[in-house]
N, C-alpha and C positions, 0 to 999 in steps of 0.2 A: 201233717204238714210239712212241705222240706225245708234242706238246712237253710239259714239265714244267706240271701242275699247280697254279696257286696258290689257294690256299681263298679263295672272296670276299671282300671286304674292305671291305663297303658300309657308310657311316654309321649304318645298322641300329643296329647292332651296338654302336657307340660309348656309353659311359657305362654299358652292362651289367654284373650283376654277375657273378662268376665263376663258373662252369658244376661245382657236384657230382656226379658218377655213382654208382653201385653197379654194381659188377660182380663175376661171380663164375663158376668152373667149372660142370661139370657137378651140375644137381639132379637128382638122381634117385628118384622117388617113389612109383616099382614096387615091386612083389613082395615085399617082406617090409615094406616101410612102407604101403603100401597094407594090408595087412592087419591093420597094427593101429589104420588109421584107422576112419570109425564106419559105413564103405560097399565095404567088401573085395569085389574081384574074387573070381571063381574061383580056386582056389588052383591049380589046372592046371600044370604047367611041361611043358617037350620036352627040359629040361637030358640032357646027356650021364648024370648023377652025383645030380640032384635033379629031384623032381617032382613038390614042394608048394613054394611060397611059403613056407610055416610054416615051412618048415626051418629060414630067415633069420630068422625071428623067435625061431628056438630055438638060433643061432646064440649070437645076439647077446646073449640069457638068461644063455647059457652063459659069454661071454666077460665080461658086466659087471651080471648081476642082471636080473629080472625085471621087464618091459615090461607093465603094464597094458594093456587091451583092455575095450575101445575107447579112444584117446586123444583129447582136444580137438584141435579141426582143425591150431589154433597149436601146438601140442604140437611137432611137430617142427621148427620153427626155432628152437626154446630161446632161448638168449643174443644170437641175433639180431639179433632184434625192438629190443630195448633197442638195441642197436649202433644201427640202423639208425633209431631213432627221436632219438638224441642226436646222428647225424649229420646226416640229415635231407635226403639227396640230392634235387637235381631231377629223377631218371629213377633204375631200377632195371630193371636188365636179366640174365636167370639164358640159361642154356645148360641148358633143359627137356628131359633125356636119358628121354623116358619118353614113351610115348604116352595118351593121354586118352581109353577107349573102353573100349566093351563088345566089340566083335570079337573072336572065336575065330581070326577065319583067321589063324592063327599062319604067318608068315614059313616058308615049307619049305627043310629046311635048315638053317637059323639055329639057332646051336645056346644062344643065349639072347634071351628074351623078358622086355619092361620095360611092364607097361603101368599103368596107375593107372583108378579106377573113377571114372566122369565125376560121380559123387555129393560125391567126394572133393575137388571141384575148391575150392569154400572153404580150403582147404587153402593151395594157391598165392595164391589173393586174401586172405590173412592177411600175406602180407609185403609188399601193396600192390606186387605187380610192375608193369612198365610194361609190360614185351616178354619172350618164349619165345622164344627163338631155337632151332630147330626142324632148320637141317641140319646133321645129326650122325646116327649108326649105330643109332637107334633107334626112332625117330620113326616108321619102318615094319614094327617088329616084327610085327605084329597087322596087316598087308597095305594097301591102299590104301583100304580101307575105314574101319580104322581110321586113317589119316592125319585121313581127310575130318573126321569124327567130332571128333579132335582139334583141328582147325582151326575147327572150327565150334563146339565148348564151349568153349575159348575165348576166342575171338572175343566169345559170347553174355556172358562175364564182362568184357566191357571190357578182355581182352588180347591188348595185340597182336602177331603173331607176325613172323617171319622167317625164310626161307631151306626152305622146305617150303609148298607149295601144291596147288591142284586145275590145274596147266597150269605151264610153263616164265616166263608172263610172270607167276604167281603167286608163283608157288618167288622168282623173282630180284627183284622186289620191296621196298622197304624198310620196315621200321615207320618208321611218322611219330612223332614224341613233342612233343609241341608243349609249349616248356618259356615259363614267364611271362614278359611282354615282349615275346613274337609270335617268339622266334625256337626254331626247328626244329631237331631232333636224329633223321639219320635213321640207321638199324642195316640195314645190308646183310649176310646174313647165306650162308657159300659152305661146302661141305665136299668135299674131299677123299679118295679113296679110300684113301688109307694112313691114315686112321684107320677103318677097317674097316667104309667105305660100299661095300656092295655098285654094280658101275653102275649095274646093271640097276632099281637104285633112282633115277637122276637123272633129273627131270621135262623134259617133252618138251612141243612146243606141244598136244599134245593127247594127253597122258599126264600122271598126276598124282606127284609127288616130290618131292626134296632140288632145290636149287639146286647142283649139282655142276660144279667146276673139275674139266677135264682133266689139269690137273697143274700146278706153279708156273711156268714159262715165260713168258716175254715178253709172246706171245699170248694167254697169262691176263689181265692185267696189264690190255693193250690192252680185252678181253672186258670185266672189272673199269671200268673208265676210263671205257668208252660207257654202262655201264650208271649210273653215278653220274652220268653228265652229264644224261643223262634224265632225274633224278627232282631235281637241287640245285637250288638255287633261290639267292641272292645273298644269306650269312646264317647259313646252313646249319651246322652242324657235322656231318660222319659220322666213325663208325663201321663196320672191316668185323671182322665176326666170322669165326672158322676154326674149323672143325672137323678139324684136320688130324694129322697123325703119331702114333705109337705110346701106348700105356695107360702104358708104364714104361721111363723112360729121360730121363737132363738136358738131353744133346749136342743143340745148336742147329747143322743142319744147315748148310752154308755157301748151299744153294738156298735153305732156310728164308728167313735173315736178305737172301738178297737181293733174294726175293719181297716181305716183308715192308718192303722198303726202298722198292722200287719203288713199293706202293702208297702210300705216304707221300708220295713224292719225284712222282711220274707222274698217276698217280690222285685225287690229292688227300683221299685219309685222314686222321683224323689223329688217330686210337684203333686202334690194333688188340687184337681180344681174342680171345683164342686158347685152344683148349680141346681137352680131348680126353685127354692124358695123366691118373692117376690120383693126383699130386701134381703142385706146386708147380712149376716152372721158372723159369731165370734170365728177367730184367727187363732192358729196354734203351730208354732212348731217344734217339732217334735226331732229329737236328736239332728238339729241345722238343717230341717227340712222342713220345707215349708204344706198346711194344710189348711186351703181355705174350703171351710163347710161348708157353703154359699155366699156367691157375690152378687145375688140381686138380679134386676133385673136392668139391664145398661138403655134398653130403649125399648118403649111399647106403645100403643094407644089407649091408654087406662085413663085418661085427665076426665077429670067430672066425673069417673064412678066413682060412687061411697062408698064405706065398709072397711076395715081393717086402717082406717087414718092413723091409727094410732104407730104401726110398723116402717113408714112414712114412705111409701113403697116407691114415690116419685124420687126418691134418694140413692144413688148408688155412688160407685169407685171405680176408678178406671185403676185395676192393680199393673203395676211396674215390678216384680221381685227381680233382682239381681242373686245369679247363679254362680258357683265357683264353675268353671270348667272342666275343673278334674275332677272331681266328685258330685256336680247339681246340689252341694250343698248352698244355702241360702245364705248370702252376704249382707243381705239389702230389703228392706220392702218400702216403698213409698206409691201413696195410694191420692192420686185426685178424685175430688169430691167433685158430683156432677148430678144437676135435678133435669129431670124430664120436664117440658112444657113447651106447645106451642106444638109438637109431633116432633120434638129436636132436643137434643146433648147440651146440654148448658152447664156454665160452672157454677158450679153451690154457690151459694152466699156463703160470706164469716160465718153467719147463724147456721145456716145449714150444714155449714164444714164444722162446727164446732156440737151440732147435735149428733152428728155420727162418730166425731172422736168419742165422745162423753157416751155412745151406745156398745161402739167396741170395746171400751176400757170396761163397761162393765160387763159384757158376754163373755170379756179374755180375760178376765179375771179368774175365771175355773179352768183356764186352760192355759195359763200361765203369761200372757201377752197382755199388751200396751200399749198404746197409740198414744205421737205428742204433733200437734198441729204446728207446722212450721211456715215460717213466710214460702212461699206465697200461696199461701192455703192447699198443702200439701199437706197429707199425714204419714208420721215415721213410724214403723214397728218396732216394738223390742220385746226383747227376748230372754228367757233366763238363759 
């Protein structure tokens, strides 16, 4: 394992204001959500029990009432747009768990396939996203042709991507977000098979795919450290976005925690942006650097689907970490609780916000963090 890498602290960052980001977990704009937008895809599905994406619209209607079709492009973001306008983060980063394509090459043997029609891309532009992470278990649902169209379509709209591409070099390169004042934010994205990514999806020197890590070993830490060193300049802030672990379960495995710490201590990462879990997991601050082990689903079409109700997967958080521009250390984390209903993001009720607060405190107890619910219904993180 290489020597510990501290983030560069050049004079260029002295005097710059702190940097506030918007982070969230999975944003799934395919299937039922795609069907209510102005340009729906062919609704045919290949799931064991569902053959049309319209069935997910009907499930949502049965659970919460009718949704008029078509909705405008901004509809699905709901109250999140007002919150983004209020906070005004300098960078907006999501895990886009949907292919943006007209490809009909459904990946054989895969039970679930998500896609959004490219004509509905203004749905993503409505939130003024800076970066869509693509290292996940749905970006190749419609084949390598679907991946290529996804990357091409997002690039044409000015949305950066990380974690998947036409070959390994492209998939492992960071998204580079220029910050006012001349600073750069580098977003490196990785997937692990524990999140359901098939090993065959891994990008290779001459094969499109996702940036797939084989494991969370010290050797993987070394590989990440080398990749970051190839791209990093003095003053850069580095985010490692990880699609890892199962959809359900709060526990943080010892090897996951060790890996996250090593990315911060050895590879020089300043923020761990974890996702895959359909619900928010515990939060840790390690040496004043943020680890989000699982952000939960900010948007999906799961309304009316039974199972796993105790995890409250309809509840999520908009994460707004504020970082020191000098060294990327966390100075503040504010979180806005949300609830998905009517196939859109809504501000959570006081009762739902309290449920999230209680849950994060229970899970954060072992990680050294706790949260406080403050007016106007936001959660503030405290750490040792």
